[in-house]
N, C-alpha and C positions, 0 to 999 in steps of 0.2 A: 151421525147423531149429534145434535146440538142442544145446549141447555134451553129450557123454557123460561127461565126467570127474566130474560130481557125481551121476550117475544112480543110483548104488547107495548114496547117503547115507541112513542111517536118519533118521526124523523127529527133530528136535532134542529134547533130554531133557525140557524142560518141557511143550511141546505133547503129547509122548508120555505124560507123566505125567497130564495132564488127561484124555487119552483113556482111560487105565486107571482113574482114580478117579472122575471127575465124573459118570459114568453111574450111580453108586451114592450113596446117601445116607450122610452121615457118621454114625458111631455115638456121637458126643458133641460137645461144644463144639470147634470147629475150632482146631487149633494147627498153624501152619506151621513146619516144620523142614526145608524142602527147599532153598531158595535161599540162597547165601552172601552175603546182603546185610547188612552190618554195621548194627546198631541201637543201638550205644552213641552217646553224644553226641559231637559234634565241637566244637572251640573256637568260642565265640560271636563272638569278635572277627573271624572270617573274613567275616561278613556286613558288618561295618563297612568292611573293606578293599575288598570288592567294590563297595560303595556309593560309597566315596571315589574309586574309579577307574572309575565307571560310564560316563564319557564314552568309554572305550575300546571300548564296544559299537558305537560309530559309526565304528570304524576296522578295517581288515583286520589280523588278528593277525600277529605275527612268526612265520614258519614254524617255525624251529628252536627257538624259545624266546627270551625276552628275556634280555639279559645278566645281569640280576639273578637271574632264575630259574635260569639255567645255573650261575651262581656258587654259589647256594644248594645246588643239587644236588651240585656238586663238593665243597663244604664238608661236606655230609652224608656223602658216600662216604668222605671222609678221616677224619671222626670215627668212623664206624661200622666201616670196614674197613681203615683205614690205607693206602688206595690214593690216589695223587695223580692227578687228572684235570685236563685243560685244558678250560675251557668251550667254546672254539671248535673243539677238535679231537676231543674224546672223548665228548661227550654231546649228546643231542637230546631236547627235550621231546616227549611223546606225548599224544595225545588218548585216554588210557586205554591200558593195555598190550596189550589185545587187538589194537588197531591195529598196534602195533609188532611183536607176535609174528607177525602175518600179513605185514606189509609187509617185514619183515626177510627173509623167505623170498623175496619177489618181487625184492628188491634184491640179495641175496647168494648165492642158490643158483644154481650154474652149470647150463647146459643139459645138459651131459654130465659124467661123471666117468670118467676112464680110457676115454673113447670110448664109454661106455655110459650107460643111464638112471641118473640119480643116485638114491641111497637117502637117505631121511630116517628116522632112528631116533626112535621115539616110545614113551614109557612107556605101559603099558597096565594100569590105567585112565589117562585123560588128559583134559586140557582140549581141548575139541573143535576149537578153532581150529588146533591143531597139524596135524591130519589134513587139514583143508580147505586150509591153506596149502600143504602138500606136494602135494596134488592140483592146486592152481592152477598150479604150475610144472611139472607133468608128471613129478614125482618119484614114486618108489615108496615109500609108507609101510611101514616094517617095525616091527611092534609087539613090544615087549619086555615080557613079563609082569613086573609088580611085585607079588609075592605075599608072603604071610606068610613063606614059606621064604626069600625074598630080602631080607627086612627091609623090604618094601613099596617097594623101589627097583628099577629095572630091572637085570636080571642081564646084565652086560657080558661074561661069559665065554661061550665057545663060539660066538661069531658066526662063520659060515663066512668063509673068506678071500675068496670071490668077492663076498660082501656087503660086507665091510669095505673092499675096494678101491673100491667104488662109493659109500660114505657121503660125503655132502656136508655134512649138518647133523645134529646130534643135539639134540633137545629134552630138557631135564631141569627138572622143577619141584621145588624144594626151599626150604622145606618143601612136601611134596607135597599136592596136592589129588587125591583125597579122603582119603588115608590118614593124613596128618599126620606122615609120616616125614621125617627130616632127613638129607641127605647130609653126612657129616662131611668133614674135610679130606682124609682118606685116600681116600674115595670120589671126591672131586673130582680128586685127583691121578691116580687110576687112569683116570678118564674123559679128563682133559686129556692124560695121557700117550698114551692110545690115539689121541686126535685129533691129537697131534703126529706120531705114527708113521704114521698113515694120511691125514693132511692133510684134516681136516674141521673145521667150525666147531661150537661149542657154543652153543646158545641157552639161557641160564640164566634161567628164570622164577622170580624170587625175591620174588614179590609178598606172600608170607606171612612174610617174614623177621623182622618185628618182633613177631610173636605167638608166644610160646614159653613152655615151662614153666620151664626153668632157665637154660641157657647160650644166648647168642645163636648162631644157626646160622652156620656158616662160609660165606663168600662166594666165588663162583667167581673173581671178579676178583682177590681177595687171594691165593687159592691159586695162580692162574696167575702172578701177580707173583712170589711166593716161589719158584716153580719156574723162573723165567726163560723162560716159554713165549713163543711168538710173540704179540706184542700184538694181532694180528688173529685170534687163536684163539677168544676168548670174547666173546660178546655178552650183556650182562646187562640184565634188565628189572625195574623197580621201579615201585611205584604208591602213591598216597595212599589208595586205596580201602579197604584193610584196615588199613594202618598208622594212618590218621587218621580212619577211619569216614567217608570222603568219596567214596563211589562215584559220586555225582552230579557231582562236580567234574571228573571225567574227566581227572585229571592223573597222568601217569606219566613215566618217562624210559627211554631206552635208552643204554647206555654200552658203548664198545668202542674198538678201535684207530682211528687217524685215517682209514684207507681205508674201514673199515666205516662210520664216521659220514659221511664224504664221500658215499658211495653212498646212504646212507639220506636224507641231506639233499637229494640230487639228485632222488630219487624223490618226496620230500615236496613239492618245488617244483612237481611236475606233478600229483600225485595225493593229496596229504595233506589232512587236516582239522585244522588247528592249533587250539590252545586259545584261546578268546577272551581278549583282553588283560586284562580285569578278573580273570579266573580265573587267568591267569598270575601276576598280582601277588599274589593270595591264596595260590597254591601256593608262591611264593617264601617267604612268611612261615611257612607250615606246615612246609616242609622245615627251616626254621631252629629250630623249637620241638620240644623233646623231652619237656616236662612232660606234655602231653596223651597222648603215646605211652606213657609209663610208666604213666599211670593206666589207659589202655585195656588194656595188657598185664596189669595187676593184676586187672582185672575178668575177663579170660579165665582167668587162673590160678585165680581163685576157682571159675570154672565147671569147670575140669579136676577140681578137688577134689570138686565136687558130682557130676559124672559118675562119677568113680571110686567114690564112695560108693554111688550108686544102682545102678551096674552091677556092683558087687562080687559075685563068684560066678557071673556069667554066663559060660558056657563060651566060651572063645576071645576074651573081651574084652581089648582092649589100648588104653588111653587114648593119645591122640595126643601125640607129642613137641612138636608145634607146630601152628599153624593153628587153625581153629575148626570142624573136622568130626570126627564120630565115624564110623568105618568098622566096622560091626557085622556079624558073621557070622550068617547065617541059612541055612535050607535052600534057599530060592529067593527072590531079592530081590523080584521082581514079586508073587509070592504073599504074601510078608510085608507089603509095602507096602499091598496091597489089603486084607488081613485087618486090619491096623492101622487103616486108614481106616474100614472098615465097623464095626469093634468099638469104636473110641475117638475117631475124628475127628482123629487125629494124621496129618499128611502128611509122608512121607519119600520119598527118591528111591531107586529100585532101582539097585543098583550096575552092572547090565548096561547101563544107559543111558549110562554113562560109559566103557564099554569096547567092545572089538571082539573078535569071534571070531578067534583066531590060534593057530597051533600046536595046533589041535584043542581049544581051550578058550576060555572067556570068563572072565577072572580076576575080573570084578565080579559074576558071576551069583549067587553065594552070599553077597552082601553088600547092605546098605542104607547110604546116606549120610545122616547126621543133622547138620544145621547147628545150632551152639550160639550163635546170634546173638541170640536173644530175651533179654529180661531174665531174670536168674538164677532167680527164682521160677517164671516161666512155663516156662523150660527144664526145671527140675526136675519140674514137673508133667507135661510132655510125656514126659520120660524115664521117669518112674514108670509112666505109662500104657503106654508102649512095653514096658518090662521085664515088667510083669504080663501083657500081652497075648501077647508073643512068647516069653517065656522062663520063664514060671511052670510 
């Protein structure tokens, strides 16, 4: 006997993509533009720190994060957002933010809301862990289309009263994956105000916050502080994966009110996977350093310019405000990805693999997602092939 709650999950995006493409021969030298795995260099001194602390591999890690790491995280939040956090009360280290985005639901979502099944609001398209986390706690996922018409952010207007009264958690990714849209302070105020009125928590996935064109994206914690919102209202998630090109370090953090963090630490004591001690020491130093972050951002800003030049004139093209994905309109994402592979050897991800059918539509169906993580020249070659194949 097996549980039914995951029985209707589609195959995960990348195995699904392999099933679509790999039965066909590529039409040229293979260029991978699917997965958002950063390929810029990370600071070389990280290796020395890990080596200097290698005896820590022989010890059980500190569950919630070492004092030095937690202090470095709080200092970074203060510098970046002007928000003061206490290391012992407001933050916990994560083994990658996917762990946190899942376990926060386990620790914080109530069994019922107003005596009924709780609702979890999820942007559509979305990072797949949001939906699985909601299903894991027996909540009802409600998908909010994030389309061109809504500025590629979820439309918060028009939610029925019977849904709003049951909302326990709302996920929001800003800058968004895959569209690269940014929730400004006004959008955050509207969402936080809605959460205050209807008493639900906001899970703010801000993992792409340090990769942007012009101005630093607003932060949910800072807006909540300015509003005087309940300190237990917003749960923020950050990572070194994109900021510092260190997806393999598996270092992130969650920040929120004291009761939020207490409950997360309690769950971590039973079911968590803390970061090994040498990696915690390395992460501490990485959060302290901004020079490599500024250089990383400069490289992505160059790539925005290249993409804008190559895709100039493509109908419906809109370069991202932040992050490192292009969200490109096509007639049909699967057909476009297959054609591109068979004709050119460029691999991209159909947008429908990141979305769900809801309200009679799949908002990702007529898009492809293209990762701009390869070196600039390789990326330019891939985008040129893509443009000439799909938009000529």
